[in-house]
All heavy atoms as an XYZ file, in Angstrom:
784
protein
N      90.087     45.571    150.901
C      88.773     46.107    150.634
C      88.610     46.517    149.181
O      87.563     46.331    148.596
C      88.564     47.302    151.578
C      87.171     47.757    151.642
S      86.213     46.512    152.487
C      84.854     47.438    152.966
N      89.637     47.051    148.606
C      89.543     47.499    147.221
C      89.389     46.312    146.276
O      88.783     46.425    145.224
C      90.735     48.379    146.879
O      91.718     47.711    146.195
N      89.970     45.182    146.661
C      89.820     43.974    145.839
C      88.357     43.521    145.824
O      87.823     43.144    144.780
C      90.719     42.869    146.401
C      90.771     41.658    145.505
C      91.784     40.659    146.006
N      91.067     39.407    146.187
C      91.273     38.534    147.133
N      92.203     38.751    148.041
N      90.584     37.442    147.215
N      87.706     43.561    146.959
C      86.292     43.194    147.031
C      85.440     44.165    146.219
O      84.487     43.774    145.558
C      85.820     43.167    148.482
C      86.376     42.042    149.348
C      85.930     42.223    150.786
C      85.939     40.704    148.819
N      85.808     45.421    146.268
C      85.072     46.440    145.512
C      85.207     46.200    144.006
O      84.240     46.306    143.265
C      85.589     47.824    145.896
C      84.667     48.935    145.561
C      85.174     50.233    146.171
C      84.117     51.290    145.995
N      84.531     52.538    146.621
N      86.443     45.867    143.570
C      86.660     45.574    142.141
C      85.856     44.341    141.715
O      85.262     44.318    140.639
C      88.144     45.361    141.868
C      88.940     46.644    141.790
C      90.326     46.373    141.216
N      91.037     45.335    141.967
C      92.004     45.546    142.859
N      92.404     46.768    143.108
N      92.587     44.536    143.487
N      85.861     43.320    142.563
C      85.082     42.116    142.250
C      83.597     42.437    142.166
O      82.890     41.934    141.293
C      85.321     41.036    143.304
C      86.622     40.303    143.103
O      87.216     40.367    142.044
N      87.074     39.613    144.140
N      83.117     43.267    143.074
C      81.715     43.664    143.053
C      81.381     44.423    141.773
O      80.361     44.149    141.125
C      81.373     44.524    144.278
C      79.953     45.076    144.307
C      78.948     43.932    144.391
C      79.783     46.048    145.456
N      82.237     45.356    141.383
C      82.018     46.125    140.154
C      82.043     45.205    138.939
O      81.221     45.327    138.027
C      83.063     47.227    140.020
C      82.882     48.362    140.994
C      84.021     49.369    140.940
O      84.951     49.200    140.117
O      83.983     50.318    141.741
N      83.005     44.268    138.944
C      83.120     43.324    137.824
C      81.872     42.455    137.731
O      81.299     42.270    136.651
C      84.357     42.455    138.016
C      84.595     41.463    136.921
C      85.821     40.604    137.196
C      85.954     39.525    136.157
N      87.062     38.608    136.486
N      81.428     41.940    138.854
C      80.240     41.087    138.858
C      78.982     41.877    138.512
O      78.092     41.367    137.830
C      80.089     40.395    140.220
C      81.141     39.333    140.542
C      80.977     38.845    141.972
C      81.058     38.187    139.556
N      78.909     43.107    138.968
C      77.761     43.965    138.636
C      77.712     44.223    137.136
O      76.642     44.153    136.519
C      77.848     45.297    139.411
O      77.930     45.023    140.805
C      76.650     46.180    139.127
N      78.855     44.508    136.551
C      78.922     44.748    135.103
C      78.563     43.474    134.329
O      77.810     43.510    133.354
C      80.321     45.236    134.721
C      80.469     45.602    133.273
C      79.592     46.780    132.854
O      79.305     47.658    133.680
O      79.189     46.795    131.668
N      79.070     42.350    134.783
C      78.765     41.075    134.136
C      77.269     40.762    134.247
O      76.651     40.305    133.287
C      79.589     39.964    134.783
C      79.506     38.641    134.064
C      80.412     37.587    134.706
O      81.514     37.946    135.154
O      79.980     36.427    134.741
N      76.704     41.023    135.417
C      75.272     40.810    135.625
C      74.451     41.702    134.696
O      73.447     41.271    134.129
C      74.910     41.067    137.089
C      73.490     40.672    137.400
O      72.988     39.676    136.901
N      72.840     41.467    138.229
N      74.870     42.928    134.525
C      74.173     43.862    133.633
C      74.177     43.339    132.192
O      73.150     43.340    131.514
C      74.827     45.239    133.710
C      74.173     46.290    132.869
C      74.901     47.619    133.000
C      74.342     48.629    132.021
N      75.099     49.878    132.045
N      75.346     42.869    131.750
C      75.454     42.327    130.388
C      74.571     41.091    130.220
O      73.902     40.930    129.194
C      76.903     41.978    130.064
C      77.783     43.177    129.855
C      79.213     42.756    129.567
C      80.127     43.958    129.425
N      81.523     43.573    129.190
N      74.575     40.219    131.233
C      73.749     39.017    131.152
C      72.255     39.362    131.137
O      71.471     38.736    130.416
C      74.063     38.072    132.324
C      75.423     37.385    132.263
C      75.687     36.622    133.558
C      75.525     36.470    131.059
N      71.862     40.364    131.909
C      70.463     40.794    131.905
C      70.059     41.370    130.550
O      68.951     41.133    130.067
C      70.199     41.811    133.017
C      70.087     41.158    134.374
O      69.727     39.988    134.482
N      70.415     41.905    135.418
N      70.979     42.126    129.930
C      70.703     42.659    128.588
C      70.557     41.529    127.577
O      69.649     41.523    126.747
C      71.813     43.619    128.168
C      71.803     44.934    128.920
C      73.026     45.785    128.626
O      73.919     45.340    127.854
O      73.089     46.908    129.171
N      71.465     40.558    127.648
C      71.408     39.409    126.733
C      70.122     38.615    126.972
O      69.467     38.169    126.028
C      72.623     38.515    126.930
C      72.702     37.425    125.870
C      73.887     36.529    126.042
N      75.120     37.271    125.870
C      76.319     36.790    126.205
N      76.433     35.588    126.727
N      77.392     37.502    126.018
N      69.738     38.459    128.227
C      68.505     37.753    128.573
C      67.298     38.465    127.973
O      66.390     37.830    127.427
C      68.376     37.638    130.093
C      67.243     36.746    130.510
O      66.935     35.765    129.849
N      66.613     37.082    131.624
N      67.276     39.790    128.060
C      66.175     40.565    127.481
C      66.124     40.381    125.964
O      65.039     40.259    125.381
C      66.320     42.036    127.843
N      67.298     40.356    125.323
C      67.343     40.132    123.871
C      66.776     38.756    123.519
O      65.996     38.622    122.569
C      68.781     40.242    123.359
C      69.344     41.648    123.388
C      70.824     41.682    123.032
O      71.373     40.639    122.575
O      71.426     42.737    123.212
N      67.169     37.742    124.274
C      66.681     36.384    124.012
C      65.173     36.278    124.245
O      64.469     35.608    123.494
C      67.416     35.355    124.865
C      68.849     35.118    124.435
C      69.829     34.824    125.369
C      69.230     35.180    123.103
C      71.145     34.602    124.984
C      70.537     34.966    122.714
C      71.492     34.675    123.653
O      72.785     34.451    123.269
N      64.688     36.945    125.282
C      63.248     36.939    125.524
C      62.504     37.578    124.363
O      61.442     37.103    123.956
C      62.916     37.670    126.828
C      63.218     36.877    128.065
C      62.824     37.631    129.317
C      63.110     36.811    130.561
N      62.716     37.517    131.788
N      63.063     38.647    123.817
C      62.449     39.309    122.667
C      62.460     38.396    121.440
O      61.466     38.295    120.714
C      63.164     40.623    122.363
C      62.426     41.435    121.326
O      61.207     41.508    121.332
N      63.173     42.039    120.431
N      63.570     37.709    121.220
C      63.665     36.771    120.088
C      62.637     35.655    120.250
O      61.947     35.289    119.287
C      65.096     36.204    119.976
C      66.058     37.294    119.512
C      65.138     35.006    119.038
C      67.521     36.908    119.594
N      62.520     35.116    121.450
C      61.549     34.051    121.707
C      60.135     34.555    121.450
O      59.323     33.866    120.817
C      61.693     33.520    123.147
C      62.992     32.722    123.270
C      60.500     32.659    123.541
C      63.353     32.368    124.699
N      59.826     35.756    121.897
C      58.506     36.331    121.672
C      58.216     36.460    120.177
O      57.143     36.084    119.707
C      58.403     37.704    122.353
C      57.132     38.434    122.049
C      55.961     38.084    122.699
C      57.100     39.460    121.112
C      54.775     38.753    122.421
C      55.924     40.121    120.820
C      54.759     39.764    121.481
N      59.191     36.990    119.423
C      59.005     37.151    117.977
C      58.838     35.800    117.286
O      58.010     35.661    116.372
C      60.181     37.922    117.377
C      60.303     39.378    117.823
C      61.595     39.988    117.286
C      59.099     40.193    117.384
N      59.599     34.794    117.706
C      59.482     33.471    117.108
C      58.124     32.850    117.403
O      57.522     32.208    116.543
C      60.610     32.555    117.609
C      61.986     32.953    117.124
C      62.106     32.911    115.621
O      61.623     32.003    114.964
N      62.746     33.916    115.065
N      57.630     33.041    118.626
C      56.303     32.524    118.957
C      55.225     33.207    118.123
O      54.255     32.565    117.708
C      56.017     32.714    120.448
C      56.759     31.743    121.310
C      56.412     31.902    122.774
N      57.107     30.884    123.555
C      57.402     30.999    124.824
N      57.054     32.084    125.489
N      58.031     30.044    125.460
N      55.382     34.496    117.876
C      54.429     35.216    117.025
C      54.454     34.657    115.599
O      53.410     34.477    114.982
C      54.745     36.712    117.012
C      54.423     37.420    118.301
C      52.932     37.462    118.584
O      52.165     37.804    117.677
O      52.550     37.144    119.724
N      55.654     34.372    115.091
C      55.770     33.795    113.746
C      55.113     32.423    113.688
O      54.408     32.096    112.736
C      57.237     33.671    113.333
C      57.869     34.959    112.915
C      59.297     34.724    112.469
C      59.987     36.005    112.105
N      61.379     35.789    111.703
N      55.367     31.602    114.705
C      54.779     30.261    114.747
C      53.264     30.362    114.759
O      52.577     29.639    114.035
C      55.297     29.488    115.981
C      56.765     29.123    115.779
C      54.463     28.234    116.237
C      57.442     28.585    117.031
N      52.726     31.267    115.569
C      51.271     31.452    115.632
C      50.730     31.870    114.274
O      49.706     31.374    113.833
C      50.921     32.488    116.701
C      49.475     32.897    116.718
C      48.850     32.623    118.056
C      47.416     33.054    118.158
N      46.511     32.517    117.201
N      51.421     32.794    113.595
C      50.971     33.256    112.282
C      50.953     32.085    111.295
O      49.988     31.914    110.553
C      51.891     34.367    111.772
C      51.418     34.945    110.483
C      50.533     35.964    110.315
C      51.784     34.507    109.161
N      50.330     36.188    108.981
C      51.084     35.315    108.253
C      52.622     33.525    108.675
C      51.202     35.174    106.872
C      52.739     33.367    107.307
C      52.043     34.182    106.427
N      52.012     31.281    111.286
C      52.069     30.143    110.371
C      51.001     29.101    110.694
O      50.403     28.513    109.785
C      53.460     29.500    110.362
C      54.459     30.256    109.545
C      55.543     30.873    110.142
C      54.324     30.363    108.175
C      56.460     31.578    109.388
C      55.229     31.068    107.403
C      56.310     31.684    108.023
N      50.748     28.852    111.970
C      49.689     27.917    112.344
C      48.335     28.425    111.868
O      47.532     27.653    111.323
C      49.667     27.708    113.860
C      50.803     26.862    114.370
C      50.861     26.798    115.891
O      50.206     27.620    116.571
O      51.570     25.916    116.403
N      48.070     29.711    112.055
C      46.814     30.292    111.584
C      46.705     30.195    110.066
O      45.647     29.887    109.520
C      46.684     31.756    112.027
C      46.502     31.907    113.522
O      46.166     30.896    114.185
O      46.700     33.034    114.027
N      47.817     30.447    109.370
C      47.833     30.378    107.915
C      47.542     28.960    107.436
O      46.727     28.757    106.527
C      49.196     30.849    107.389
C      49.316     30.792    105.895
C      48.723     31.752    105.101
C      50.010     29.755    105.286
C      48.826     31.698    103.726
C      50.115     29.685    103.916
C      49.520     30.662    103.126
N      48.177     27.983    108.052
C      47.969     26.581    107.674
C      46.520     26.173    107.941
O      45.888     25.513    107.110
C      48.960     25.656    108.413
C      48.565     24.202    108.281
C      50.369     25.874    107.884
N      45.979     26.571    109.083
C      44.581     26.243    109.399
C      43.630     26.865    108.381
O      42.677     26.220    107.942
C      44.219     26.707    110.805
C      44.863     25.847    111.873
O      45.194     24.694    111.633
N      45.053     26.419    113.043
N      43.902     28.103    107.999
C      43.061     28.771    107.005
C      43.152     28.052    105.662
O      42.129     27.832    105.007
C      43.472     30.231    106.859
C      42.680     31.058    105.861
C      41.210     31.138    106.299
C      43.272     32.449    105.739
N      44.354     27.670    105.260
C      44.527     26.949    104.001
C      43.793     25.605    104.033
O      43.162     25.216    103.051
C      46.014     26.724    103.708
C      46.730     27.944    103.211
C      46.233     28.402    101.860
O      46.090     27.567    100.938
O      45.976     29.605    101.719
N      43.865     24.920    105.152
C      43.167     23.634    105.275
C      41.664     23.825    105.179
O      40.971     23.049    104.507
C      43.520     22.958    106.600
C      44.911     22.367    106.630
C      45.282     21.790    107.988
O      44.460     21.860    108.932
O      46.400     21.259    108.094
N      41.156     24.859    105.810
C      39.714     25.131    105.748
C      39.289     25.479    104.324
O      38.258     25.003    103.842
C      39.343     26.271    106.695
C      39.399     25.899    108.145
C      39.155     27.099    109.055
O      39.041     28.230    108.588
N      39.083     26.861    110.348
N      40.095     26.300    103.658
C      39.761     26.666    102.278
C      39.802     25.440    101.371
O      38.942     25.274    100.501
C      40.717     27.744    101.766
C      40.490     29.092    102.395
C      41.506     30.122    101.944
O      42.513     29.805    101.325
N      41.228     31.380    102.265
N      40.794     24.576    101.571
C      40.881     23.362    100.771
C      39.656     22.488    101.000
O      39.048     21.986    100.045
C      42.152     22.578    101.109
C      42.200     21.225    100.463
C      42.517     21.091     99.125
C      41.885     20.081    101.187
C      42.537     19.845     98.516
C      41.903     18.839    100.596
C      42.233     18.714     99.259
N      39.290     22.296    102.273
C      38.132     21.457    102.581
C      36.861     22.042    101.971
O      36.025     21.296    101.460
C      37.982     21.286    104.092
C      39.009     20.350    104.671
C      38.763     20.035    106.140
O      37.639     20.267    106.625
O      39.699     19.554    106.785
N      36.714     23.351    102.005
C      35.531     23.981    101.404
C      35.501     23.768     99.891
O      34.466     23.405     99.330
C      35.493     25.473    101.727
C      35.131     25.739    103.172
O      34.567     24.882    103.844
N      35.461     26.916    103.651
N      36.638     24.011     99.229
C      36.688     23.810     97.774
C      36.450     22.347     97.418
O      35.690     22.026     96.509
C      38.043     24.257     97.223
C      38.215     25.749     97.135
C      39.481     26.093     96.406
N      40.618     25.451     97.063
C      41.663     26.090     97.559
N      41.755     27.375     97.464
N      42.644     25.421     98.138
N      37.121     21.463     98.149
C      36.990     20.026     97.929
C      35.537     19.601     98.120
O      34.978     18.863     97.302
C      37.907     19.306     98.933
C      38.072     17.845     98.688
C      38.897     17.379     97.676
C      37.428     16.914     99.487
C      39.075     16.021     97.479
C      37.597     15.554     99.291
C      38.422     15.112     98.281
N      34.930     20.075     99.203
C      33.534     19.733     99.480
C      32.594     20.259     98.417
O      31.655     19.557     98.002
N      32.818     21.485     97.952
C      31.952     22.063     96.921
C      32.060     21.292     95.611
O      31.059     21.053     94.940
C      32.304     23.533     96.691
C      31.864     24.411     97.839
O      30.983     24.051     98.613
N      32.487     25.559     97.966
N      33.259     20.917     95.242
C      33.457     20.188     93.982
C      32.817     18.797     94.052
O      32.144     18.362     93.120
C      34.965     20.076     93.658
C      35.536     21.462     93.328
C      35.206     19.110     92.512
C      37.037     21.513     93.251
N      33.011     18.112     95.169
C      32.532     16.736     95.270
C      31.092     16.611     95.757
O      30.538     15.514     95.767
C      33.448     15.930     96.191
C      34.878     15.749     95.687
C      35.694     14.975     96.694
C      34.898     15.058     94.340
N      30.482     17.731     96.131
C      29.130     17.646     96.675
C      28.106     17.188     95.637
O      27.034     16.709     96.004
C      28.704     18.992     97.267
O      28.631     19.972     96.255
N      28.450     17.303     94.368
C      27.524     16.824     93.339
C      27.585     15.306     93.194
O      26.672     14.700     92.647
C      27.852     17.465     91.973
O      29.204     17.159     91.631
C      27.675     18.971     92.029
N      28.659     14.703     93.688
C      28.855     13.262     93.541
C      28.651     12.520     94.860
O      28.031     11.465     94.885
C      30.276     12.968     93.009
C      30.501     13.681     91.683
C      30.511     11.476     92.868
C      31.936     13.672     91.219
N      29.189     13.082     95.939
C      29.190     12.399     97.236
C      28.327     13.126     98.260
O      28.075     14.320     98.140
C      30.624     12.301     97.785
C      31.547     11.488     96.935
C      32.527     12.102     96.171
C      31.453     10.111     96.903
C      33.388     11.359     95.391
C      32.314      9.350     96.128
C      33.276      9.981     95.365
N      27.930     12.386     99.273
C      27.177     12.983    100.378
C      28.168     13.665    101.333
O      29.371     13.390    101.283
C      26.400     11.906    101.158
O      27.346     11.034    101.780
C      25.470     11.125    100.254
N      27.684     14.553    102.200
C      28.591     15.206    103.154
C      29.369     14.211    104.032
O      30.549     14.422    104.315
C      27.651     16.065    104.009
C      26.495     16.353    103.118
C      26.333     15.123    102.273
N      28.725     13.128    104.425
C      29.416     12.133    105.246
C      30.547     11.476    104.463
O      31.639     11.271    104.988
C      28.424     11.064    105.739
O      27.328     11.710    106.372
C      29.082     10.102    106.710
N      30.297     11.170    103.211
C      31.329     10.547    102.383
C      32.495     11.516    102.151
O      33.658     11.111    102.160
C      30.744     10.099    101.051
C      29.788      8.932    101.182
C      29.021      8.670     99.899
O      28.720      9.603     99.147
N      28.710      7.408     99.656
N      32.175     12.781    101.958
C      33.234     13.789    101.769
C      34.084     13.880    103.032
O      35.317     13.953    102.963
C      32.624     15.155    101.389
C      31.978     15.073    100.005
C      33.686     16.245    101.416
C      31.167     16.294     99.629
N      33.449     13.859    104.198
C      34.201     13.898    105.453
C      35.111     12.676    105.584
O      36.226     12.786    106.085
C      33.246     13.988    106.652
C      32.628     15.350    106.836
C      33.677     16.442    106.985
O      34.641     16.309    107.720
N      33.478     17.530    106.248
N      34.629     11.525    105.131
C      35.468     10.324    105.168
C      36.664     10.456    104.226
O      37.759      9.999    104.532
C      34.659      9.090    104.779
C      33.878      8.437    105.892
C      32.995      7.318    105.350
C      34.819      7.889    106.944
N      36.451     11.082    103.068
C      37.562     11.293    102.141
C      38.581     12.272    102.721
O      39.793     12.096    102.563
C      37.048     11.819    100.801
C      36.256     10.824     99.962
C      35.602     11.529     98.787
C      37.158      9.707     99.489
N      38.088     13.306    103.377
C      38.980     14.316    103.947
C      39.694     13.815    105.204
O      40.844     14.161    105.456
C      38.194     15.590    104.285
C      37.733     16.426    103.099
C      36.774     17.511    103.550
C      38.942     17.042    102.404
N      38.995     13.027    106.003
C      39.539     12.557    107.282
C      39.339     11.042    107.399
O      38.470     10.579    108.129
C      38.844     13.258    108.447
C      38.822     14.745    108.315
N      39.927     15.516    108.566
C      37.846     15.610    107.942
C      39.631     16.792    108.367
N      38.378     16.869    107.981
N      40.146     10.272    106.683
C      39.924      8.823    106.640
C      40.111      8.113    107.979
O      39.553      7.041    108.188
C      40.945      8.329    105.617
C      41.959      9.404    105.503
C      41.277     10.682    105.872
N      40.859      8.681    108.894
C      41.101      8.000    110.170
C      39.993      8.243    111.185
O      39.907      7.550    112.182
C      42.439      8.437    110.752
C      43.599      7.951    109.914
C      44.920      8.249    110.535
C      46.025      7.706    109.634
N      47.334      7.867    110.198
N      39.164      9.245    110.928
C      38.051      9.503    111.841
C      36.927      8.519    111.559
O      36.700      8.111    110.427
C      37.517     10.929    111.662
C      38.424     11.987    112.220
C      37.743     13.328    112.172
C      38.606     14.402    112.777
N      37.960     15.714    112.695
N      36.223      8.158    112.583
C      35.091      7.255    112.396
C      33.836      8.071    112.114
O      33.701      9.210    112.562
C      34.856      6.403    113.654
O      34.620      7.279    114.750
C      36.043      5.513    113.955
N      32.934      7.475    111.379
C      31.682      8.139    111.059
C      30.739      7.951    112.236
O      30.470      6.824    112.648
C      31.052      7.534    109.781
C      29.726      8.194    109.472
C      32.007      7.669    108.618
N      30.232      9.051    112.790
C      29.354      8.898    113.950
C      28.081      8.121    113.612
O      27.680      7.233    114.336
C      29.030     10.324    114.370
C      29.483     11.198    113.259
C      30.434     10.419    112.410
N      27.471      8.444    112.485
C      26.262      7.741    112.090
C      25.996      8.042    110.612
O      26.032      9.181    110.187
C      25.068      8.205    112.932
C      23.813      7.436    112.644
C      22.685      7.871    113.550
C      21.443      7.092    113.219
N      20.301      7.523    113.996
N      25.725      6.986    109.859
C      25.384      7.180    108.460
C      23.972      7.760    108.388
O      23.070      7.306    109.069
C      25.431      5.848    107.702
C      26.830      5.356    107.499
C      27.471      4.428    108.231
C      27.740      5.791    106.502
N      28.749      4.242    107.752
C      28.942      5.068    106.693
C      27.686      6.719    105.468
C      30.063      5.251    105.883
C      28.802      6.894    104.664
C      29.965      6.166    104.875
N      23.817      8.764    107.526
C      22.502      9.377    107.361
C      21.675      8.553    106.390
O      22.190      7.703    105.658
C      22.622     10.816    106.828
O      23.204     10.774    105.526
C      23.472     11.668    107.752
N      20.393      8.812    106.369
C      19.498      8.124    105.437
C      19.924      8.406    104.009
O      19.904      7.518    103.150
C      18.044      8.598    105.671
O      17.741      8.454    107.046
C      17.074      7.804    104.841
N      20.331      9.635    103.748
C      20.787     10.016    102.409
C      21.984      9.165    101.989
O      22.054      8.699    100.846
C      21.169     11.503    102.397
C      21.676     11.989    101.055
C      22.202     13.416    101.113
O      22.237     14.011    102.212
O      22.589     13.922    100.057
N      22.924      8.945    102.914
C      24.093      8.125    102.607
C      23.678      6.708    102.232
O      24.201      6.131    101.278
C      25.044      8.065    103.816
C      25.627      9.414    104.177
O      25.918     10.188    103.254
O      25.802      9.681    105.379
N      22.749      6.170    102.958
C      22.301      4.795    102.708
C      21.600      4.703    101.358
O      21.835      3.773    100.580
C      21.394      4.317    103.859
C      22.222      4.237    105.149
C      20.761      2.970    103.532
C      21.423      4.035    106.400
N      20.776      5.694    101.021
C      20.092      5.689     99.720
C      21.098      5.789     98.587
O      20.954      5.115     97.562
C      19.080      6.825     99.630
C      17.842      6.613    100.451
C      17.265      7.671    101.150
C      17.222      5.367    100.552
C      16.117      7.487    101.910
C      16.097      5.175    101.310
C      15.543      6.249    101.990
O      14.420      6.058    102.737
N      22.102      6.629     98.739
C      23.108      6.768     97.694
C      23.863      5.450     97.501
O      24.111      5.017     96.379
C      24.088      7.921     98.018
C      25.275      7.899     97.093
C      23.369      9.257     97.944
N      24.186      4.808     98.589
C      24.889      3.529     98.494
C      24.028      2.459     97.822
O      24.516      1.648     97.040
C      25.323      3.053     99.889
C      26.484      3.804    100.520
C      26.671      3.369    101.964
C      27.756      3.600     99.731
N      22.737      2.464     98.104
C      21.854      1.476     97.492
C      21.666      1.739     96.011
O      21.487      0.810     95.227
C      20.492      1.489     98.197
C      20.532      0.880     99.576
C      19.186      0.983    100.275
O      18.290      1.710     99.830
N      19.044      0.259    101.379
N      21.740      2.993     95.612
C      21.530      3.327     94.201
C      22.747      2.989     93.345
O      22.658      2.967     92.130
C      21.167      4.784     94.037
O      22.261      5.608     94.375
N      23.888      2.740     93.967
C      25.079      2.385     93.195
C      24.922      1.004     92.691
O      25.015      0.331     91.952
C      26.339      2.484     94.068
C      26.675      3.879     94.555
C      27.917      3.800     95.476
C      26.990      4.825     93.406
């Protein structure tokens, strides 16, 4: 009986240590996810600021549709505006 009791105590202690380690890992994962979210938000903000600056600088030369094509070349243009067509004809 004492052998079973020792095994139970040993396993209980081991379980306690594993639960503590699990809690530490969960905390690390939570902190890492928070960092990832912060970096994603930062990158999105930087991209928006770049697009705004880029659009403001080029707005004297290009139409909004053309600027969108320069910024996102893989996206298709939903519809060319009348302004875009006039600018193209004037070239």
